[in-house]
C-alpha positions in Angstrom: 0.0 0.0 0.0 1.5 3.4 -1.0 1.8 6.1 1.6 0.5 8.6 -1.0 -1.7 7.6 -3.9 -2.8 10.3 -6.4 -5.4 8.9 -8.8 -6.2 10.8 -12.0 -6.5 14.3 -10.4 -7.3 17.4 -12.5 -7.3 21.0 -11.5 -8.6 23.9 -13.6 -8.5 27.6 -13.0 -11.2 29.0 -15.3 -10.3 28.0 -18.8 -6.7 26.9 -17.8 -6.1 23.3 -17.0 -3.1 23.3 -14.6 -3.1 19.6 -13.8 -4.7 17.0 -16.1 -5.3 13.4 -15.1 -2.2 13.0 -13.0 -1.6 9.8 -11.1 1.4 8.7 -9.0 2.2 6.7 -5.9 4.9 7.3 -3.3 5.8 4.5 -0.9 6.9 4.9 2.7 10.6 5.8 2.9 11.0 7.1 -0.6 12.5 10.3 -1.8 10.4 11.2 -4.9 11.4 14.2 -7.1 9.1 16.2 -9.4 11.0 18.2 -11.9 9.7 20.6 -14.5 9.8 24.2 -15.8 7.9 27.1 -14.3 4.2 26.9 -14.9 4.2 23.1 -15.3 1.8 22.6 -12.3 4.3 21.3 -9.8 3.2 23.6 -6.9 -0.4 23.2 -7.9 0.0 19.4 -7.4 1.4 20.1 -3.9 -1.5 22.5 -3.2 -4.0 19.7 -4.2 -2.3 17.1 -2.0 -2.0 19.4 1.0 -5.5 20.8 0.8 -4.8 24.4 -0.3 -6.7 23.9 -3.5 -9.8 21.7 -4.1 -9.4 18.9 -6.6 -11.8 19.2 -9.6 -11.7 15.4 -10.3 -9.8 12.4 -9.2 -8.8 11.2 -5.7 -6.0 11.7 -3.2 -5.4 8.9 -0.7 -3.0 9.1 2.2 -2.3 5.9 4.1 -5.2 4.4 2.2 -7.6 7.1 3.5 -9.3 9.4 1.0 -8.2 12.9 1.8 -9.4 14.6 -1.4 -10.4 18.2 -0.6 -9.5 17.9 3.1 -8.5 21.3 4.5 -4.8 22.0 5.0 -5.0 21.7 8.8 -6.6 18.3 8.5 -3.9 17.1 6.0 -1.3 18.4 8.5 -2.9 16.6 11.4 -2.9 13.3 9.4 0.8 13.7 8.8 1.4 15.8 5.6 3.9 18.6 6.2 5.1 21.0 3.6 7.3 24.0 2.8 6.6 26.7 0.3 8.4 28.2 -2.7 8.5 31.6 -1.1 9.9 31.3 2.4 7.9 33.4 4.9 9.0 33.5 8.5 7.7 35.3 11.4 10.3 37.9 10.6 10.1 39.9 13.8 10.2 36.8 16.1 13.2 34.6 16.9 13.9 31.3 15.2 12.8 29.3 18.3 9.4 31.1 18.3 9.0 30.3 14.6 9.4 26.5 15.2 7.6 26.5 18.6 4.5 27.8 17.0 4.5 25.0 14.4 5.0 22.4 17.2 2.2 23.6 19.5 -0.7 21.6 17.9 1.2 18.4 18.5 2.3 19.2 22.1 0.6 19.5 25.5 1.8 23.0 26.1 4.4 25.7 25.3 7.2 24.2 27.4 6.9 20.8 25.5 6.7 22.6 22.2 9.8 24.6 22.9 11.7 21.5 23.9 10.6 19.8 20.6 11.6 23.0 18.7 15.0 23.0 20.2 15.6 19.4 19.3 14.5 20.1 15.7 16.6 23.2 15.5 19.6 21.1 16.5 18.7 18.5 13.9 18.6 21.0 11.1 21.7 22.9 12.2 20.0 26.1 13.5 20.4 25.6 17.3 23.1 28.3 17.4 20.7 30.8 15.8 17.7 30.1 17.9 17.7 33.7 19.2 18.1 35.3 15.8 15.1 37.0 14.2 13.6 35.0 11.4 13.8 38.0 9.1 17.6 38.4 9.7 18.6 34.9 8.4 20.3 34.2 5.2 18.2 32.6 2.4 19.8 29.2 3.2 19.0 29.5 6.9 15.4 30.7 6.1 14.9 27.6 4.0 16.3 25.5 6.8 13.9 27.2 9.2 11.0 26.4 6.9 12.0 22.8 6.9 12.3 22.9 10.7 8.8 24.3 11.0 7.4 21.6 8.7 9.2 18.9 10.8 7.7 20.4 14.0 4.3 19.2 12.7 5.6 15.6 12.9 5.0 14.7 9.3 5.0 11.2 7.8 5.2 12.8 4.3 7.1 16.0 3.8 6.4 18.1 0.7 9.5 20.3 -0.1 8.7 23.0 -2.7 12.0 24.2 -4.2 13.9 23.8 -1.0 17.2 24.3 -2.9 16.2 27.2 -5.2 18.6 30.1 -4.9 21.2 28.2 -3.0 24.9 28.1 -3.9 26.5 24.6 -4.6 27.8 24.2 -1.1 24.4 25.1 0.4 22.7 22.7 -2.0 24.9 19.9 -0.8 24.0 20.7 2.8 20.3 20.7 1.9 20.7 17.3 0.2 22.4 15.9 3.3 19.6 17.3 5.5 17.0 15.7 3.2 18.7 12.3 3.5 18.8 12.7 7.3 15.1 13.5 7.4 14.4 10.3 5.4 16.6 8.3 7.8 14.2 9.5 10.6 11.4 7.7 8.8 9.9 10.7 6.9 9.0 10.2 3.3 10.0 13.0 1.0 8.3 14.4 -2.1 10.2 17.3 -3.5 9.9 19.8 -6.3 12.9 21.2 -8.1 13.6 22.8 -11.6 
């Protein structure tokens, strides 16, 4: 049984068909890449899987449960985490706050959420910057912070939308190492890149 099973989904925006009859399966523990040019519908597919857009036709199943047109918070509760093309942090709050907020729905209180956030920040390599403002980070660190926030939701499937875009070769290598470490923790990865 695949972890994610997309069955013939289609999405239209008025007269424009952004996604037409797309089917794919991702098994537990895989790293699946989706590559294509701008405008090919890659982010639209992520938005359909994670509940940000409604599906016009077809089905999305996660862990053999139909989640077609579930709202984003319900998809997240079930174990689908994601990052976005445009990284948006709580710019005027510190890094620890950014991740703590993401951890809160899974924890019993703020103290437990902060402890979880600290562990995740250590895992992604941002523990030394926990007191820095989100808006003061480099692009590479903001992308790392975005991944940390997604991990704080305790996903089984992590959707990474252009997590390496704009990074230099050394930063890309670091991002690839982090992605492999995330998979080693048992999280399945579905990523978009050009």
